[in-house]
DRENDO-1510 file (C-alpha; in Angstrom, 1 decimal, always signed):
<recs>
REC; n; res; u; v; w
REC; 1; MET; +0.0; +0.0; +0.0 .
REC; 2; CYS; +1.1; +3.5; -0.7 .
REC; 3; LEU; -2.0; +5.5; +0.5 .
REC; 4; ILE; -4.4; +4.6; +3.2 .
REC; 5; GLY; -7.4; +6.5; +4.6 .
REC; 6; LEU; -8.9; +5.1; +7.8 .
REC; 7; ALA; -12.0; +6.3; +9.7 .
REC; 8; ILE; -12.9; +4.7; +13.0 .
REC; 9; ASP; -16.2; +5.4; +14.8 .
REC; 10; GLN; -16.9; +8.5; +12.8 .
REC; 11; SER; -20.3; +7.4; +11.6 .
REC; 12; ARG; -23.1; +5.6; +13.4 .
REC; 13; ARG; -24.0; +3.6; +10.3 .
REC; 14; PHE; -20.4; +3.0; +9.0 .
REC; 15; PRO; -18.1; +2.6; +12.0 .
REC; 16; LEU; -15.1; +1.3; +10.1 .
REC; 17; VAL; -14.1; +2.6; +6.7 .
REC; 18; ILE; -10.8; +2.1; +4.8 .
REC; 19; ALA; -9.9; +3.4; +1.4 .
REC; 20; ALA; -6.5; +2.5; +0.1 .
REC; 21; ASN; -4.4; +2.3; -3.0 .
REC; 22; ARG; -1.6; -0.2; -3.6 .
REC; 23; ASP; +1.2; +1.2; -5.9 .
REC; 24; GLU; +3.7; -1.3; -7.3 .
REC; 25; TYR; +5.7; -2.3; -10.4 .
REC; 26; PHE; +3.4; -4.1; -12.8 .
REC; 27; ALA; +6.1; -6.7; -13.4 .
REC; 28; ARG; +5.8; -7.9; -9.8 .
REC; 29; PRO; +3.4; -10.9; -9.7 .
REC; 30; SER; +0.3; -10.6; -7.5 .
REC; 31; ALA; -2.9; -12.4; -6.7 .
REC; 32; ARG; -6.2; -10.5; -6.4 .
REC; 33; LEU; -8.5; -10.4; -3.4 .
REC; 34; GLY; -9.4; -13.8; -2.0 .
REC; 35; TRP; -8.9; -16.2; +0.9 .
REC; 36; TRP; -5.5; -17.8; +1.2 .
REC; 37; THR; -3.3; -19.5; +3.8 .
REC; 38; PRO; +0.2; -18.2; +4.4 .
REC; 39; GLU; +3.2; -20.4; +4.1 .
REC; 40; GLY; +4.0; -22.1; +7.3 .
REC; 41; GLY; +0.3; -22.2; +8.3 .
REC; 42; GLY; -1.8; -19.9; +10.3 .
REC; 43; PRO; -5.4; -18.6; +9.9 .
REC; 44; ALA; -6.7; -18.0; +6.4 .
REC; 45; ILE; -6.3; -14.4; +5.2 .
REC; 46; LEU; -8.7; -12.3; +3.1 .
REC; 47; GLY; -6.7; -10.0; +0.9 .
REC; 48; GLY; -4.5; -9.7; -2.1 .
REC; 49; ARG; -1.2; -11.5; -2.2 .
REC; 50; ASP; +2.3; -10.7; -3.3 .
REC; 51; LEU; +3.4; -13.8; -5.2 .
REC; 52; ALA; +7.0; -12.7; -5.3 .
REC; 53; ALA; +7.6; -12.8; -1.5 .
REC; 54; GLY; +4.3; -14.3; -0.1 .
REC; 55; GLY; +3.1; -11.4; +1.9 .
REC; 56; THR; +0.3; -8.9; +1.4 .
REC; 57; TRP; -0.3; -5.1; +1.7 .
REC; 58; LEU; -3.7; -5.5; +3.4 .
REC; 59; GLY; -5.4; -8.5; +5.0 .
REC; 60; LEU; -7.8; -9.6; +7.6 .
REC; 61; THR; -8.8; -12.8; +9.4 .
REC; 62; ALA; -12.2; -14.2; +10.2 .
REC; 63; ALA; -11.4; -14.0; +13.9 .
REC; 64; GLY; -11.1; -10.2; +13.8 .
REC; 65; ARG; -7.6; -9.2; +13.0 .
REC; 66; LEU; -6.7; -6.6; +10.4 .
REC; 67; ALA; -3.4; -5.1; +9.1 .
REC; 68; MET; -2.1; -2.9; +6.3 .
REC; 69; ILE; +1.3; -1.6; +5.5 .
REC; 70; THR; +3.0; +1.2; +3.5 .
REC; 71; ASN; +6.6; +1.8; +2.6 .
REC; 72; VAL; +8.5; +4.7; +4.0 .
REC; 73; ARG; +10.2; +6.4; +1.0 .
REC; 74; ASP; +13.9; +7.0; +1.8 .
REC; 75; PRO; +16.1; +5.7; -1.0 .
REC; 76; SER; +19.2; +6.5; +0.9 .
REC; 77; ARG; +18.4; +3.8; +3.5 .
REC; 78; VAL; +17.2; +1.0; +1.3 .
REC; 79; ASP; +18.7; -2.4; +1.9 .
REC; 80; LEU; +18.2; -4.6; -1.1 .
REC; 81; GLN; +18.8; -7.7; +1.0 .
REC; 82; ALA; +16.1; -6.8; +3.6 .
REC; 83; PRO; +13.1; -9.1; +4.0 .
REC; 84; SER; +9.8; -8.1; +2.3 .
REC; 85; ARG; +7.7; -5.7; +4.4 .
REC; 86; GLY; +4.6; -7.4; +3.1 .
REC; 87; LEU; +5.5; -10.4; +5.4 .
REC; 88; ILE; +4.8; -8.2; +8.5 .
REC; 89; VAL; +1.0; -8.3; +7.7 .
REC; 90; PRO; +0.5; -12.1; +7.8 .
REC; 91; ARG; +2.7; -12.3; +10.9 .
REC; 92; TRP; +0.4; -9.9; +12.7 .
REC; 93; LEU; -2.7; -11.7; +11.5 .
REC; 94; SER; -1.4; -15.0; +12.9 .
REC; 95; ALA; +0.3; -13.6; +16.1 .
REC; 96; GLN; -0.9; -14.5; +19.5 .
REC; 97; GLU; +1.6; -12.4; +21.4 .
REC; 98; PRO; +0.8; -8.9; +23.0 .
REC; 99; THR; +1.3; -5.9; +20.8 .
REC; 100; ASP; +4.4; -4.6; +22.4 .
REC; 101; ARG; +6.2; -8.0; +22.1 .
REC; 102; PHE; +5.1; -8.3; +18.4 .
REC; 103; TRP; +6.4; -4.7; +17.8 .
REC; 104; THR; +9.8; -5.4; +19.3 .
REC; 105; ARG; +10.2; -8.6; +17.3 .
REC; 106; THR; +9.2; -6.8; +14.1 .
REC; 107; LEU; +11.6; -3.9; +14.6 .
REC; 108; LEU; +14.5; -6.4; +15.0 .
REC; 109; SER; +13.6; -8.2; +11.8 .
REC; 110; GLY; +15.6; -5.9; +9.5 .
REC; 111; HIS; +12.9; -4.6; +7.2 .
REC; 112; ASN; +13.2; -1.4; +5.2 .
REC; 113; GLY; +11.2; +1.6; +6.3 .
REC; 114; PHE; +7.5; +0.9; +6.8 .
REC; 115; ASN; +4.2; +2.0; +8.4 .
REC; 116; LEU; +1.9; -0.6; +9.9 .
REC; 117; ILE; -1.8; -0.1; +10.9 .
REC; 118; ALA; -3.0; -3.2; +12.8 .
REC; 119; ALA; -6.1; -4.0; +14.7 .
REC; 120; ASP; -7.4; -6.8; +16.9 .
REC; 121; PHE; -11.1; -6.2; +17.2 .
REC; 122; GLN; -11.7; -9.0; +19.6 .
REC; 123; ARG; -9.5; -7.0; +22.0 .
REC; 124; GLY; -10.9; -3.7; +20.8 .
REC; 125; GLU; -7.4; -2.4; +19.8 .
REC; 126; CYS; -6.0; -0.6; +16.8 .
REC; 127; PHE; -2.5; +0.9; +16.6 .
REC; 128; TRP; -0.1; +2.5; +14.1 .
REC; 129; GLY; +3.6; +1.9; +14.2 .
REC; 130; SER; +6.6; +2.8; +12.1 .
REC; 131; SER; +10.1; +1.6; +11.7 .
REC; 132; LEU; +11.0; +5.2; +12.6 .
REC; 133; SER; +9.3; +4.9; +16.0 .
REC; 134; ALA; +10.4; +2.9; +19.0 .
REC; 135; SER; +6.9; +2.1; +20.1 .
REC; 136; PRO; +3.4; +1.9; +18.5 .
REC; 137; ARG; +0.7; +4.5; +19.0 .
REC; 138; ARG; -2.8; +3.4; +20.0 .
REC; 139; LEU; -5.5; +4.8; +17.7 .
REC; 140; GLU; -8.8; +6.0; +19.1 .
REC; 141; ARG; -11.8; +7.2; +17.1 .
REC; 142; GLY; -10.9; +9.6; +14.3 .
REC; 143; VAL; -10.0; +10.0; +10.6 .
REC; 144; PHE; -6.4; +9.0; +9.8 .
REC; 145; GLY; -4.2; +9.0; +6.7 .
REC; 146; VAL; -0.8; +7.6; +5.8 .
REC; 147; SER; +1.3; +7.4; +2.6 .
REC; 148; ASN; +5.0; +7.0; +2.5 .
REC; 149; ALA; +5.8; +9.1; +5.6 .
REC; 150; LEU; +4.6; +9.1; +9.1 .
REC; 151; LEU; +0.9; +8.9; +10.1 .
REC; 152; ASP; -1.0; +12.0; +9.2 .
REC; 153; SER; +2.1; +13.7; +7.6 .
REC; 154; PRO; +0.6; +16.6; +5.7 .
REC; 155; TRP; +1.3; +15.3; +2.2 .
REC; 156; PRO; -1.2; +16.8; -0.4 .
REC; 157; LYS; -2.6; +13.4; -1.4 .
REC; 158; THR; -2.9; +12.3; +2.2 .
REC; 159; ASN; -4.8; +15.5; +3.2 .
REC; 160; ARG; -7.1; +15.2; +0.2 .
REC; 161; LEU; -8.0; +11.6; +0.9 .
REC; 162; LYS; -8.7; +12.3; +4.6 .
REC; 163; ALA; -10.9; +15.3; +3.7 .
REC; 164; SER; -12.7; +13.2; +1.1 .
REC; 165; LEU; -13.3; +10.4; +3.5 .
REC; 166; ALA; -14.6; +12.7; +6.3 .
REC; 167; ARG; -16.8; +14.5; +3.8 .
REC; 168; SER; -18.2; +11.3; +2.3 .
REC; 169; LEU; -19.0; +9.8; +5.6 .
REC; 170; SER; -20.8; +12.9; +6.8 .
REC; 171; ALA; -22.9; +13.0; +3.7 .
REC; 172; ALA; -23.4; +9.3; +3.1 .
REC; 173; GLY; -27.1; +8.4; +2.6 .
REC; 174; SER; -26.4; +4.9; +1.2 .
REC; 175; LEU; -23.7; +2.3; +0.9 .
REC; 176; ASP; -23.6; +2.7; -2.9 .
REC; 177; GLY; -23.2; +6.5; -2.5 .
REC; 178; LEU; -20.3; +6.1; -0.1 .
REC; 179; VAL; -18.6; +3.5; -2.3 .
REC; 180; SER; -18.9; +5.8; -5.4 .
REC; 181; ASP; -17.4; +8.7; -3.5 .
REC; 182; LEU; -14.5; +6.8; -2.2 .
REC; 183; TRP; -13.7; +5.2; -5.6 .
REC; 184; ALA; -13.6; +8.7; -7.0 .
REC; 185; ALA; -11.2; +9.9; -4.2 .
REC; 186; LEU; -8.8; +6.9; -4.9 .
REC; 187; ALA; -8.9; +7.6; -8.6 .
REC; 188; ASP; -7.8; +11.2; -8.2 .
REC; 189; ARG; -4.9; +12.0; -10.5 .
REC; 190; SER; -4.3; +15.6; -9.4 .
REC; 191; LEU; -0.6; +16.4; -9.1 .
REC; 192; ALA; +0.6; +18.5; -6.2 .
REC; 193; ASP; +2.1; +21.9; -6.8 .
REC; 194; GLU; +5.9; +22.0; -6.7 .
REC; 195; ASP; +5.9; +24.1; -3.5 .
REC; 196; ASP; +3.8; +21.5; -1.7 .
REC; 197; LEU; +5.9; +18.4; -2.6 .
REC; 198; PRO; +7.6; +16.6; +0.2 .
REC; 199; SER; +11.4; +15.9; -0.1 .
REC; 200; THR; +12.0; +12.2; +0.2 .
REC; 201; GLY; +15.3; +11.8; -1.7 .
REC; 202; VAL; +13.9; +11.1; -5.2 .
REC; 203; PRO; +14.2; +13.5; -8.2 .
REC; 204; LEU; +11.7; +16.4; -8.2 .
REC; 205; GLU; +9.9; +15.1; -11.3 .
REC; 206; VAL; +9.5; +11.7; -9.8 .
REC; 207; GLU; +8.3; +13.3; -6.6 .
REC; 208; ARG; +5.6; +15.0; -8.6 .
REC; 209; GLN; +4.6; +11.9; -10.5 .
REC; 210; LEU; +4.1; +10.2; -7.1 .
REC; 211; SER; +2.1; +13.0; -5.6 .
REC; 212; SER; -1.4; +12.0; -6.8 .
REC; 213; ALA; -3.7; +9.4; -5.2 .
REC; 214; PHE; -3.8; +7.4; -8.4 .
REC; 215; ILE; -0.4; +6.9; -10.0 .
REC; 216; ARG; +0.8; +5.9; -13.4 .
REC; 217; THR; +4.4; +6.6; -14.5 .
REC; 218; PRO; +5.0; +7.8; -18.1 .
REC; 219; ASP; +6.4; +4.4; -19.1 .
REC; 220; SER; +3.5; +2.6; -17.4 .
REC; 221; SER; +5.9; +0.3; -15.5 .
REC; 222; TYR; +4.8; +1.5; -12.1 .
REC; 223; GLY; +1.6; +2.7; -10.6 .
REC; 224; THR; -1.6; +2.0; -8.8 .
REC; 225; ARG; -2.2; -1.7; -9.1 .
REC; 226; CYS; -5.4; -1.9; -7.1 .
REC; 227; SER; -7.8; +0.1; -4.9 .
REC; 228; THR; -9.4; -1.4; -1.9 .
REC; 229; LEU; -12.5; -0.4; +0.1 .
REC; 230; LEU; -13.5; -1.9; +3.4 .
REC; 231; ILE; -16.7; -0.6; +4.8 .
REC; 232; SER; -18.4; -1.9; +7.9 .
REC; 233; GLU; -22.1; -1.2; +8.1 .
REC; 234; ARG; -24.5; -1.5; +11.0 .
REC; 235; VAL; -27.6; -3.3; +9.9 .
REC; 236; GLY; -30.2; -3.9; +12.6 .
REC; 237; ARG; -28.5; -5.3; +15.6 .
REC; 238; GLY; -25.4; -6.6; +13.7 .
REC; 239; VAL; -22.5; -5.4; +11.6 .
REC; 240; VAL; -21.6; -6.5; +8.1 .
REC; 241; THR; -18.4; -5.6; +6.3 .
REC; 242; HIS; -18.1; -5.1; +2.6 .
REC; 243; VAL; -14.7; -5.6; +1.0 .
REC; 244; LEU; -14.2; -4.5; -2.5 .
REC; 245; GLU; -11.1; -4.5; -4.7 .
REC; 246; ARG; -10.6; -2.8; -8.1 .
REC; 247; SER; -7.6; -4.0; -10.0 .
REC; 248; TYR; -6.1; -2.0; -12.9 .
REC; 249; SER; -4.1; -2.7; -16.0 .
REC; 250; ALA; -0.9; -1.0; -16.8 .
REC; 251; ALA; -2.8; +1.3; -19.1 .
REC; 252; GLY; -4.8; +2.6; -16.1 .
REC; 253; ALA; -8.2; +1.1; -16.9 .
REC; 254; VAL; -10.2; -0.9; -14.4 .
REC; 255; SER; -9.8; -4.6; -15.3 .
REC; 256; LEU; -11.8; -6.4; -12.6 .
REC; 257; LEU; -13.9; -5.8; -9.5 .
REC; 258; ARG; -13.8; -8.4; -6.7 .
REC; 259; GLN; -16.0; -8.2; -3.6 .
REC; 260; THR; -17.3; -10.1; -0.6 .
REC; 261; THR; -19.4; -9.4; +2.4 .
REC; 262; LEU; -18.6; -10.6; +5.9 .
REC; 263; LYS; -21.5; -10.9; +8.4 .
REC; 264; ASP; -20.8; -10.1; +12.1 .
REC; 265; TRP; -17.3; -8.7; +11.3 .
REC; 266; PRO; -15.6; -7.0; +13.0 .
REC; 267; PRO; -16.5; -8.9; +16.2 .
REC; 268; ARG; -17.4; -7.0; +19.3 .
REC; 269; TYR; -14.5; -6.8; +21.8 .
REC; 270; THR; -14.7; -9.1; +24.8 .
REC; 271; ASP; -13.2; -9.3; +28.2 .
REC; 272; GLY; -11.3; -12.5; +28.0 .
REC; 273; THR; -13.8; -14.5; +26.0 .
REC; 274; HIS; -13.4; -15.2; +22.3 .
REC; 275; ALA; -15.9; -14.5; +19.6 .
REC; 276; LEU; -16.6; -17.2; +17.0 .
REC; 277; PRO; -14.9; -16.4; +13.7 .
REC; 278; VAL; -17.1; -15.6; +10.7 .
REC; 279; ALA; -17.4; -17.9; +7.8 .
REC; 280; GLN; -15.0; -17.4; +4.8 .
REC; 281; ALA; -17.5; -15.7; +2.6 .
REC; 282; GLU; -17.3; -16.2; -1.2 .
REC; 283; VAL; -15.4; -13.6; -3.2 .
REC; 284; THR; -17.1; -12.8; -6.4 .
REC; 285; GLU; -15.6; -11.3; -9.5 .
REC; 286; SER; -17.1; -9.2; -12.3 .
REC; 287; PRO; -16.0; -6.7; -15.0 .
REC; 288; GLY; -18.4; -4.1; -13.6 .
REC; 289; HIS; -17.3; -1.1; -11.7 .
REC; 290; GLU; -19.8; -0.9; -8.9 .
REC; 291; PRO; -21.1; -3.4; -6.3 .
REC; 292; THR; -24.7; -4.4; -6.2 .
REC; 293; ALA; -25.5; -3.6; -2.6 .
REC; 294; SER; -28.8; -3.1; -0.8 .
REC; 295; ALA; -29.5; +0.1; +1.1 .
REC; 296; PRO; -31.0; -0.9; +4.5 .
REC; 297; PRO; -32.7; +1.8; +6.6 .
REC; 298; PRO; -30.5; +4.1; +8.6 .
REC; 299; VAL; -29.4; +3.0; +12.1 .
REC; 300; LYS; -31.8; +4.2; +14.7 .
REC; 301; ARG; -30.4; +6.7; +17.1 .
REC; 302; LYS; -29.4; +4.9; +20.2 .
REC; 303; ARG; -26.3; +4.3; +22.2 .
REC; 304; ILE; -23.9; +2.4; +20.0 .
REC; 305; ARG; -20.8; +0.6; +21.3 .
REC; 306; SER; -17.5; +1.7; +19.8 .
REC; 307; LEU; -15.4; -0.8; +17.9 .
REC; 308; LEU; -12.5; +0.0; +20.1 .
REC; 309; LYS; -12.2; -0.6; +23.8 .
REC; 310; PRO; -11.8; +2.5; +25.9 .
REC; 311; ALA; -8.2; +3.1; +26.9 .
REC; 312; ALA; -7.5; +2.3; +30.6 .
REC; 313; THR; -7.4; +5.3; +32.8 .
REC; 314; PRO; -4.1; +5.4; +34.8 .
REC; 315; ARG; -4.5; +5.1; +38.5 .
REC; 316; ARG; -3.4; +8.0; +40.6 .
</recs>
């Protein structure tokens, strides 16, 4: 992933929304959205898959874990022998250890620069961490964005995606309307003005080519390979999560849409008990551009539990 927008508990109807683009070389082999089992075992993962190294840029498990990763752009510190950053995601999804122990082990694994957003909804936890930070930061409700710098770094495309996500959630009258708005935000090819560009160590012209949400280099060798939406929707007393992936050809056209719906995901957080994992819902594929989704009535105004467990208040 190279651009992620995340909204947690910003909408009564849509408590979890993710809009993300994966940018990569088109020559690197990848599998589209589906269920797969990582090498070495572990729970099945719903997500795309990097067939070169075996990891992924965004994935979730039926039991309620979620993770997504972006690179930190710093060519001066790239180690060509470092392990793939995409392997961090399946490690989190199969991990049983506490967050701090997982983070220490990950930092010692020798990866090139990365950002990781990871959640365990059974525990009501979500955090962001970076190879540039000694410890992860717990995320509470809010709208967040990350590209190839630290969380919420004010890069133009990060700011635009966050603003679009917040605006779309505020105005959303239906699932289809929200999906349409977010596809448009991820397809934005607006380049940043030179004065607004970050300085990450690449040539200025390359910096500008990478400044839009949707990327395609002039030679079509690199760019946005897929866009992913994850939208959790409260329906009646339960929650369903819609996962949609648009994949693109090197020419920039939409080639396929894959989608699935998970019932009772994410699970409610518990105090020591474990929620039953959801079924591995079928992933469907079509050449169309939009999902066929029903529009249930709005959630009635009542007290609604957050997806995240309140942080413990320190004792005095």
